C-alpha positions, 0 to 999 in steps of 0.5 A, a space after each residue: 500500500 505504501 508503494 502504491 501511495 508513493 507511486 501515485 504521489 510521484 505520478 501527480 508531481 510529474 503531471 503537475 510539473 509537465 503542465 507548469 512548463 512553458 514552451 516556445 510557440 510558433 515556427 522555428 526561426 533561423 538563429 545563431 548563438 554567439 559565445 565569443 563575447 563578454 560583458 564590458 565593465 562599462 556596459 551600464 547593465 546591472 542586477 543579477 540578470 539582464 534580459 534584453 533585445 538589442 537592435 543596433 550595433 552601437 548598443 551592442 558594442 557599448 555592452 559587449 566586447 569580443 574575447 580574445 582567442 585562447 592560446 592555440 584556440 580557434 578564432 572566435 565567430 563574431 557578429 558580422 559588421 552588417 548583422 544588425 541590418 536584418 537581425 537583432 540579438 536576444 541577450 541574457 546575462 547572468 551575474 553572480 559567483 559562478 559561471 552560467 552555461 546555456 543550451 538553446 533548446 528552441 528559437 521560434 517566431 509566433 504569428 503575433 510577432 513574438 520571438 521565443 528563446 527557450 534555453 537551459 541555464 546551468 550555474 557552475 560551482 560558486 567561488 569568490 569571484 563575480 562572473 557575468 555570463 552572456 547568452 547572445 542569440 541573433 534572430 531575423 528582425 522581420 516580423 519580430 515585435 517582442 522576445 519572450 525568454 523561457 529559462 529552464 521551462 519557465 518564462 522569466 522575461 519579455 523585451 520589446 524589439 524596437 
């Protein structure tokens, strides 16, 4: 009887968590993830996390700089100079005592102009230093009105694409 009760409770918990998860809606959108950038100390962005859509080169260059290649490493892939002519970047920055790594699960564009960026964020082991870990995803501007960020199955923020 105890096993049955535990099994029933586990089933209910799994069912409720499945209904509580947010999902990207719409059709798959072309996108590219850039991991060769770091947040500048002079970016002006604050807080434990930032969720923003950047539509211009000036704003992007104010906030980010390309990291140099590691010794013997490959040259990093950077945004093209003309990237912002037809694209914008959806940006997440997590700040804290650990490096956060990201896995993009889906990028979609819904009929109402909402771009969904769904990803997993995993914080590493905390230390004594402070880190700013960016996720930078370029997406076509055409038809995009806003970006919804879905982190680890939950909607965490929205930003207008202006």
